[in-house]
Structure formats: structure tokens, C-alpha cells
C-alpha angles and dihedrals in degrees: 000000000000092000090061094059118111127213139205124219108219124192121191100184095258121138126216094233097242091103135029122261095255093050091049091050091049093049092045090052092049094047096049095033095242132142114257090246092054092044090055089063090065090059094060093108096250118121111255125186106225097182128017130207100351128150119272096250092053091047090052090051090053091048092051092047092050090048091051092055091049102260126127117221141166134226116217127189113235121237113259110261117238113261112257116258114250111263120237118215102241096158094094116094112238095031121113111268096027112142120198106226099175116102098195139023118284119265118260107265099208130071121240122235116255116270116266114277095018117139111237120178123212109253092205093064092072098241108141138140096262118098114219 
């Protein structure tokens, strides 16, 4: 389906020519909330992907905004990812592919009774070590 396609917004540091380089850098820094020194790095001439795998309408909004501030960019359709392989349920002991990850036996899940003759106070009675 075309609506499921994802796009990358790629910026190569080129300006449209409507503004000077310094004005374009200043507007780029303001738009993306960067310092001017950091914004200058994007104008080195190397292709930089500003946004990855976004919907087409959002990619178009970024391209229009970049065009408004005087920067030339490209929108590239992402390659379709490979469909995920169906998962086999290998969590059941005795099935092929099951891997035992436990190193020791499981802990006993019940609590033993107190030893004969041990003094156990009733917690519900309110006797505890704290002094109120």
C-alpha cells in the first residue's frame, strides 16, 4: 500500500539561493533549535539524513519548512523492510528447540511451618519493634 511507505528527509547542505548562506544557517539553527556552530556542520556538503522513516505527509512538511528557510533538501522513499519471520513457540518444555536456561532447581514456592516450640507472635495484634 502506498500509505504504508516511509520516507527519509535528506539534506546536503545546499541553499536555494533566495537567502545568503549566513541567513540560511541562522534560520536553520532557529528552526531546529541548534547553536549556530552546530548548524554550520550541516552545511558541509555531505548528505545528512534529518529524519528517518517518517510518513509522506510529515516528510513533505519538513521539505516545505526547509525550503521556506532557504535550504534545499530531498525526500527519499525507504526500502521496504523484510517481513518478520513467523515466530515458533519454543518456550514449552519437550518441544523441539526448547532451551533450558535455568542453572539450578526452582525455589520451593511454599513456606514451611515454624519449627516446633518456636515463639511466633501474631502480626495482627500490633506488637512490633517500633515504638509509637
